[in-house]
PAGU-70323 format. One record per residue (C-alpha): residue number from 1; z, y, x. Coordinates in steps of 0.2 Angstrom, whole numbers, plus 5000, padded with zeros to 4 digits. Layout:
# PAGU-70323
ATOM  seq    c3    c2    c1
ATOM  NUM     Z     Y     X
...
***
This chain:
# PAGU-70323
ATOM  seq    c3    c2    c1
ATOM    1  4975  4875  4962
ATOM    2  4969  4893  4960
ATOM    3  4982  4907  4960
ATOM    4  4984  4922  4949
ATOM    5  4991  4936  4959
ATOM    6  5000  4951  4951
ATOM    7  5000  4967  4961
ATOM    8  5014  4980  4957
ATOM    9  5009  4996  4967
ATOM   10  5015  5013  4969
ATOM   11  5002  5024  4961
ATOM   12  4984  5026  4954
ATOM   13  4977  5028  4972
ATOM   14  4984  5011  4977
ATOM   15  4979  5003  4960
ATOM   16  4961  5009  4962
ATOM   17  4960  5002  4980
ATOM   18  4967  4985  4975
ATOM   19  4955  4984  4960
ATOM   20  4940  4990  4970
ATOM   21  4942  4981  4987
ATOM   22  4956  4969  4988
ATOM   23  4954  4959  4971
ATOM   24  4936  4956  4973
ATOM   25  4939  4950  4991
ATOM   26  4953  4938  4986
ATOM   27  4942  4930  4973
ATOM   28  4932  4920  4986
ATOM   29  4949  4912  4991
ATOM   30  4952  4907  4973
ATOM   31  4966  4920  4971
ATOM   32  4963  4930  4955
ATOM   33  4972  4947  4955
ATOM   34  4977  4960  4942
ATOM   35  4986  4976  4946
ATOM   36  4997  4989  4938
ATOM   37  5007  5004  4944
ATOM   38  5026  5002  4944
ATOM   39  5034  5007  4928
ATOM   40  5044  5023  4930
ATOM   41  5051  5024  4912
ATOM   42  5049  5024  4894
ATOM   43  5049  5038  4882
ATOM   44  5047  5037  4863
ATOM   45  5040  5019  4865
ATOM   46  5027  5024  4878
ATOM   47  5027  5016  4895
ATOM   48  5025  5028  4910
ATOM   49  5019  5021  4927
ATOM   50  5016  5028  4944
ATOM   51  5027  5034  4958
ATOM   52  5042  5025  4966
ATOM   53  5057  5035  4961
ATOM   54  5069  5021  4963
ATOM   55  5070  5003  4969
ATOM   56  5080  4999  4953
ATOM   57  5066  5004  4942
ATOM   58  5053  4994  4953
ATOM   59  5065  4979  4953
ATOM   60  5067  4979  4934
ATOM   61  5048  4980  4932
ATOM   62  5045  4966  4944
ATOM   63  5058  4955  4937
ATOM   64  5052  4958  4919
ATOM   65  5034  4952  4925
ATOM   66  5041  4937  4934
ATOM   67  5050  4932  4918
ATOM   68  5035  4935  4907
ATOM   69  5024  4924  4919
ATOM   70  5034  4909  4925
ATOM   71  5019  4898  4927
ATOM   72  5017  4888  4943
ATOM   73  5001  4897  4948
ATOM   74  5008  4914  4947
ATOM   75  5012  4924  4962
ATOM   76  5017  4942  4965
ATOM   77  5015  4956  4978
ATOM   78  5018  4974  4980
ATOM   79  5010  4989  4989
ATOM   80  5024  5003  4991
ATOM   81  5024  5017  5004
ATOM   82  5037  5017  5018
ATOM   83  5035  5036  5018
ATOM   84  5048  5043  5006
ATOM   85  5055  5025  5001
ATOM   86  5069  5027  4989
ATOM   87  5086  5026  4997
ATOM   88  5092  5012  4985
ATOM   89  5080  5000  4993
ATOM   90  5088  4984  4999
ATOM   91  5091  4984  5017
ATOM   92  5088  5003  5018
ATOM   93  5103  5008  5028
ATOM   94  5101  4994  5041
ATOM   95  5082  4997  5043
ATOM   96  5085  5016  5045
ATOM   97  5093  5012  5062
ATOM   98  5078  5003  5069
ATOM   99  5065  5013  5079
ATOM  100  5050  5002  5079
ATOM  101  5041  5004  5062
ATOM  102  5035  4987  5062
ATOM  103  5052  4980  5064
ATOM  104  5059  4992  5051
ATOM  105  5046  4987  5038
ATOM  106  5049  4969  5041
ATOM  107  5067  4971  5038
ATOM  108  5064  4979  5022
ATOM  109  5052  4966  5016
ATOM  110  5064  4952  5021
ATOM  111  5077  4961  5010
ATOM  112  5066  4962  4996
ATOM  113  5062  4943  4997
ATOM  114  5081  4940  4997
ATOM  115  5084  4951  4982
ATOM  116  5070  4945  4971
ATOM  117  5071  4927  4976
ATOM  118  5054  4921  4969
ATOM  119  5045  4906  4978
ATOM  120  5028  4915  4978
ATOM  121  5033  4933  4981
ATOM  122  5024  4942  4995
ATOM  123  5031  4960  4998
ATOM  124  5021  4973  5006
ATOM  125  5027  4990  5012
ATOM  126  5013  5001  5018
ATOM  127  5015  5009  5035
ATOM  128  5018  5023  5032
ATOM  129  5008  5026  5016
ATOM  130  4990  5023  5009
ATOM  131  4982  5036  5019
ATOM  132  4986  5026  5035
ATOM  133  4971  5015  5030
ATOM  134  4959  5030  5029
ATOM  135  4964  5035  5047
ATOM  136  4958  5018  5053
ATOM  137  4941  5027  5053
ATOM  138  4942  5045  5048
ATOM  139  4923  5047  5051
ATOM  140  4921  5038  5034
ATOM  141  4928  5053  5025
ATOM  142  4911  5060  5026
ATOM  143  4906  5049  5012
ATOM  144  4916  5061  5001
ATOM  145  4917  5077  5012
ATOM  146  4899  5079  5018
ATOM  147  4902  5097  5025
ATOM  148  4918  5094  5034
ATOM  149  4912  5088  5051
ATOM  150  4924  5099  5061
ATOM  151  4939  5093  5051
ATOM  152  4934  5075  5052
ATOM  153  4931  5076  5070
ATOM  154  4949  5084  5072
ATOM  155  4956  5069  5063
ATOM  156  4947  5057  5073
ATOM  157  4953  5065  5089
ATOM  158  4971  5065  5083
ATOM  159  4970  5046  5078
ATOM  160  4964  5042  5096
ATOM  161  4981  5047  5103
ATOM  162  4989  5032  5094
ATOM  163  4987  5013  5097
ATOM  164  4986  5011  5078
ATOM  165  4986  5023  5063
ATOM  166  5001  5013  5057
ATOM  167  5011  5021  5071
ATOM  168  5008  5039  5065
ATOM  169  5025  5045  5060
ATOM  170  5031  5048  5042
ATOM  171  5037  5066  5044
ATOM  172  5036  5078  5029
ATOM  173  5022  5088  5038
ATOM  174  5015  5074  5049
ATOM  175  5013  5059  5038
ATOM  176  4995  5052  5037
ATOM  177  4992  5061  5020
ATOM  178  4999  5077  5027
ATOM  179  4988  5077  5042
ATOM  180  4972  5074  5031
ATOM  181  4977  5088  5019
ATOM  182  4980  5099  5034
ATOM  183  4962  5097  5039
ATOM  184  4954  5094  5021
ATOM  185  4966  5103  5009
ATOM  186  4955  5098  4994
ATOM  187  4960  5080  4997
ATOM  188  4977  5083  4989
ATOM  189  4969  5084  4972
ATOM  190  4956  5071  4975
ATOM  191  4966  5057  4983
ATOM  192  4965  5045  4968
ATOM  193  4946  5045  4970
ATOM  194  4942  5050  4987
ATOM  195  4955  5038  4995
ATOM  196  4949  5022  4988
ATOM  197  4931  5026  4990
ATOM  198  4934  5030  5009
ATOM  199  4944  5014  5011
ATOM  200  4930  5004  5003
ATOM  201  4918  5012  5015
ATOM  202  4928  5008  5030
ATOM  203  4929  4990  5024
ATOM  204  4943  4976  5025
ATOM  205  4937  4970  5042
ATOM  206  4940  4986  5051
ATOM  207  4956  4990  5041
ATOM  208  4964  4973  5046
ATOM  209  4959  4975  5064
ATOM  210  4966  4993  5065
ATOM  211  4981  4991  5054
ATOM  212  4989  4974  5059
ATOM  213  5003  4975  5046
ATOM  214  4991  4977  5032
ATOM  215  4980  4963  5040
ATOM  216  4995  4951  5040
ATOM  217  4998  4955  5022
ATOM  218  4980  4952  5017
ATOM  219  4980  4935  5027
ATOM  220  4996  4930  5017
ATOM  221  4987  4934  5001
ATOM  222  4971  4924  5006
ATOM  223  4982  4909  5010
ATOM  224  4992  4908  4994
ATOM  225  4981  4894  4987
ATOM  226  4985  4883  5001
***
């Protein structure tokens, strides 16, 4: 039996990445995906999507989609950033006491599983945000920023100090996106296009090798049909 996999993601950058890179990859495993940004509100009958302002809103959106599609072949997943995660997330306080980021994010994902209670829900909270994936191979930023050799070299040297880009911290000035913007300021206004394109150039093989938590999630999605 093939699987229809519904992605609920934090914003447009993740939506484009999932559409361009993950969904085509999963098709070879008979996992057929679609994606939408998390709903953030409704005004005058118009739905607004993008940005994880609160877990309560994300939960409502997920539960609504789960109710709409109760077919046996339907599965659900998320792609939310650990960086600036809303404080009303299940397990937030307990996870906040854990130093190891891998253990912390696992605690939060388990709490989501318990809270949503769906047989084919695979949560993913990205360590620490989407831009972590770009730091798996910063040299590929040259596919967009062709004249920023020094900045890209600086990012490459910075990443070399970490065992994995997933271990780069989530400080307000030192999170992965902030480090990229520090070296390449124009990335801030281009992330929705430059981010997915760079990640595509890096490729899923390198992403899963350099970012083990991301790789585990991808493996889970590939195995949904079994």
